C-alpha positions in Angstrom: 21.2 53.2 131.0 22.4 53.3 134.7 19.4 54.9 137.0 20.5 58.2 138.3 21.6 58.5 134.9 17.9 57.7 133.9 16.1 60.7 136.1 18.8 62.7 134.7 17.9 61.7 131.0 13.9 62.2 131.8 14.7 65.4 133.5 17.2 67.0 130.1 14.2 65.5 128.0 11.0 67.6 130.3 13.3 70.4 129.9 13.9 70.4 126.1 10.0 69.2 125.7 8.4 72.6 127.4 10.8 74.2 125.7 10.0 73.2 121.9 6.1 73.4 123.2 6.8 77.0 124.4 8.2 78.2 121.6 4.9 76.5 119.9 2.7 78.2 122.3 4.4 81.4 120.6 4.2 80.4 116.8 0.1 79.4 117.6 -0.2 82.8 119.6 0.9 84.6 116.9 -0.9 82.9 113.9 -4.1 82.9 116.2 -3.1 86.9 116.8 -2.7 86.9 112.4 -5.7 85.5 111.9 -7.8 87.9 113.4 -6.2 91.8 111.9 -7.1 89.3 108.9 -10.6 88.5 109.3 -10.2 84.4 108.6 -12.8 83.0 110.3 -11.4 79.9 112.9 -13.7 77.9 111.3 -11.9 77.2 107.8 -10.0 73.0 107.5 -6.2 74.9 108.3 -7.3 76.3 112.1 -9.4 73.1 112.3 -6.4 70.8 111.6 -4.0 73.0 113.9 -6.4 73.5 116.4 -6.3 69.6 116.6 -2.5 69.4 116.4 -2.2 71.7 119.7 -4.3 70.2 121.8 -2.5 66.7 121.0 0.9 68.5 121.6 -1.5 69.8 125.7 -2.5 66.8 126.2 0.8 65.7 126.2 2.9 68.0 127.6 0.2 67.0 130.2 0.9 63.8 130.3 5.0 65.0 130.6 5.0 67.1 133.3 2.9 65.2 134.9 5.4 62.3 135.3 8.5 65.0 136.2 6.5 65.6 139.3 5.4 62.7 140.4 8.2 60.7 139.5 11.1 63.9 140.7 9.0 64.1 143.6 6.1 62.0 145.3 7.2 58.3 144.3 8.5 56.5 147.2 11.6 54.8 146.4 12.3 58.3 144.3 13.4 58.8 141.0 15.8 56.8 140.4 13.6 54.2 140.9 11.0 55.5 139.6 11.9 55.9 136.0 13.7 52.4 135.8 10.4 51.0 136.4 8.3 53.7 133.8 10.8 52.6 130.7 10.4 48.7 130.8 6.7 49.5 130.5 6.2 47.9 134.9 4.4 51.1 135.9 2.2 54.0 134.2 1.2 51.9 131.7 -1.5 54.3 130.6 0.1 57.6 130.4 2.4 55.6 128.5 -0.7 54.0 126.0 -2.1 57.8 126.6 0.7 58.8 125.1 0.4 56.2 122.5 -2.4 57.2 121.4 -1.2 61.3 120.7 1.8 60.8 119.1 -0.1 57.9 116.4 -2.9 60.5 115.9 -1.1 63.7 115.8 1.1 61.7 113.1 -2.0 60.4 111.5 -3.0 63.8 111.2 -0.2 65.7 109.6 -0.1 62.9 106.7 -3.7 63.7 105.8 -2.8 67.0 105.6 0.4 66.0 103.4 -2.3 63.9 101.4 -4.6 65.7 101.1 -2.7 68.8 100.1 -0.6 66.4 96.7 -4.6 65.5 96.1 -5.5 69.3 95.7 -2.8 70.0 94.3 -2.7 67.0 91.0 -6.0 68.8 90.3 -7.6 65.6 92.3 -6.0 63.3 90.3 -6.7 60.8 92.8 -3.6 58.5 90.9 -1.4 60.2 92.6 -2.0 59.5 96.7 -3.1 55.6 96.1 0.5 55.0 97.9 0.0 57.2 100.3 -3.4 56.6 101.1 -2.2 52.4 101.5 1.0 53.2 103.2 -2.3 55.2 105.8 -3.3 52.2 106.0 -0.4 50.3 107.0 0.2 53.3 109.4 -3.0 52.7 111.2 -3.2 49.2 111.3 0.2 50.0 112.9 -1.3 52.4 115.7 -4.2 50.3 116.2 -1.5 47.0 116.8 0.1 49.6 119.6 -2.5 50.4 121.2 -4.0 47.5 121.3 -1.4 46.0 122.7 -1.3 48.6 125.2 -4.7 47.5 126.5 -5.0 44.3 127.3 -1.0 44.3 128.2 -2.1 47.4 130.9 -2.0 45.0 133.8 0.6 43.0 133.1 3.7 42.8 136.1 5.9 41.8 133.0 5.4 42.8 130.0 6.0 39.4 127.5 9.1 39.8 125.0 6.6 39.6 122.2 4.7 42.5 123.1 8.0 44.9 123.5 9.1 43.4 120.0 5.9 44.3 118.9 6.1 47.7 120.3 9.4 48.3 118.9 8.4 47.4 115.2 5.1 48.9 114.7 6.9 52.4 116.3 9.6 51.8 113.7 7.0 51.1 111.1 5.6 53.9 111.7 8.4 56.2 111.7 9.3 55.0 108.3 5.5 55.2 107.1 6.1 58.6 108.5 9.2 59.9 106.1 7.9 58.2 103.1 4.7 60.0 103.3 6.2 64.0 103.8 9.2 63.2 101.5 6.4 61.7 98.4 3.7 64.4 99.4 6.9 67.4 98.8 8.3 66.6 96.2 5.3 65.9 93.9 3.6 69.0 95.0 6.8 71.1 94.5 7.0 69.5 91.2 4.1 70.2 90.3 4.3 73.9 92.0 7.5 74.1 89.4 5.9 72.3 85.9 2.9 74.9 86.8 5.5 78.0 86.5 7.3 76.6 83.7 3.9 75.9 81.5 2.7 80.3 82.7 6.0 81.6 82.1 6.1 79.9 78.2 3.3 80.6 77.6 3.8 84.2 78.7 6.8 84.9 76.5 5.8 82.8 73.7 2.6 84.7 73.5 3.6 88.3 75.0 7.2 87.8 75.9 7.0 88.7 78.9 8.5 86.2 80.5 11.2 87.7 83.1 8.3 90.0 84.2 6.1 86.4 84.7 8.9 85.3 86.8 9.0 88.0 89.4 5.8 87.2 90.1 5.9 84.0 90.6 3.1 82.6 92.7 4.1 79.7 93.3 7.8 80.0 95.4 7.0 81.3 98.1 4.6 77.9 98.9 7.0 75.6 98.1 9.5 77.0 100.1 7.5 76.9 102.9 6.6 73.2 102.0 10.1 72.0 101.5 12.4 73.0 104.2 9.4 73.0 106.9 8.8 68.9 105.1 12.7 68.6 105.1 12.3 70.0 109.8 9.9 66.9 109.8 10.9 64.0 107.5 14.6 64.8 109.6 13.3 65.0 113.2 11.4 61.7 111.8 13.9 60.1 110.3 16.3 60.7 113.6 13.4 59.6 115.6 13.8 56.5 113.1 17.2 55.8 113.0 17.5 56.0 117.1 14.9 53.4 117.9 17.1 51.2 115.6 19.7 51.3 117.3 17.8 51.2 120.6 20.0 53.9 121.7 17.4 55.3 124.2 18.2 58.9 125.1 17.5 60.0 121.2 14.6 57.8 121.5 13.2 59.1 124.9 14.1 62.8 123.9 12.7 62.6 120.5 9.6 61.0 121.0 8.7 64.0 123.6 10.0 66.4 120.7 7.0 65.0 118.6 4.6 66.9 118.3 5.7 70.0 118.8 7.8 69.7 116.1 4.5 68.4 114.2 2.3 71.9 115.5 5.7 74.2 114.8 5.8 72.7 111.0 1.8 73.2 111.0 1.8 76.9 112.3 4.9 77.7 110.1 3.7 77.5 106.8 1.1 79.2 107.6 2.7 81.8 109.3 5.9 82.1 106.0 2.8 82.4 103.6 1.1 85.1 105.4 -2.4 85.4 105.0 -1.9 89.0 104.0 -0.2 88.3 100.7 -2.8 87.3 97.3 -1.2 85.6 94.8 -0.4 88.6 91.5 -1.2 85.8 88.9 -4.8 84.3 88.1 -5.2 81.0 88.3 -8.8 79.7 86.8 -10.4 83.4 87.5 -8.7 83.9 91.5 -6.9 84.6 92.8 -6.0 82.5 96.1 -5.5 83.8 99.7 -2.2 81.7 101.5 -4.1 80.0 103.1 -5.7 78.5 100.3 -2.1 78.5 98.5 -1.2 76.1 101.5 -2.8 73.2 100.3 -5.8 72.4 102.2 -8.3 75.0 100.1 -5.8 75.6 97.4 -8.8 76.0 94.0 -8.2 72.5 91.4 -5.6 73.8 88.8 -6.4 73.5 85.0 -3.9 73.6 82.2 -3.8 77.6 80.3 -3.4 78.2 77.3 -2.7 81.8 75.8 -6.6 82.7 74.0 -7.2 81.9 77.5 -9.0 84.6 79.4 -7.6 85.2 82.1 -4.0 84.7 80.3 -5.2 87.5 78.7 -6.1 89.6 81.1 -2.8 88.6 83.6 -1.4 90.2 80.7 -2.8 93.6 79.9 -2.2 94.2 83.7 0.7 93.0 83.7 1.9 95.4 80.3 0.1 98.0 81.8 
């Protein structure tokens, strides 16, 4: 890519990143207001995780703004020379290492969230999380290699071909792991919620002939759709990043790399906002009515199979009949 195009590309990537970060901040503040109105503890696990991702996003935004300000305003040889050298990893290696750390940490965090949701919604069955945990271990190993390589090679004037090859391969591995974990966990969670809804509807229809009433009070539909389309948003962004990286499309790779953490943050906040903490499930599950914060999968109660004779089902049917 030509030098002048390199500077223009970084300018576009910076503007897009700041625009998306502005949207993320607005959604984040909206969620904080909702939580305050609903008197939800800010120390609950889902909110702590959202704060952690927000800190990662702030850190990357500070780096992006600093690099843009230094490259366009302060570098003696001008922005063209600066960004050409920076993209070749010949200068600014410390900022590259910091960015890599934030990207790996944010990806690890969102994968842990999805794996935990899967574990809880599947009644804490360990067999369903063996595969994502194995992938997570591979992802952590790839992340360690990327960051250690950055630190070891940081003082080199010319990046070795072995370093660049490892760097590229490990980034591709991380992206592929994120995609597989996202779609694996989202698919199994939605299948579990759908199968539980079908089970409850069958019980209601067989024992009390209230199947249609039970269906209209589906406590899982909102959770399913929130997880599906937000999972698709994150998964498709990772897939696009993977394709651009594999095809060595520098423009796409750079822009998606700078948008990645903000996309992660927006997805985590949107799930909470879409479920909305004011709505409670109308159907009793193990004698408890979970709030949408619990239904997000972080603190959801353990599900068990219900039968028509269970007190919870009897009471729920009496309430529906009245």
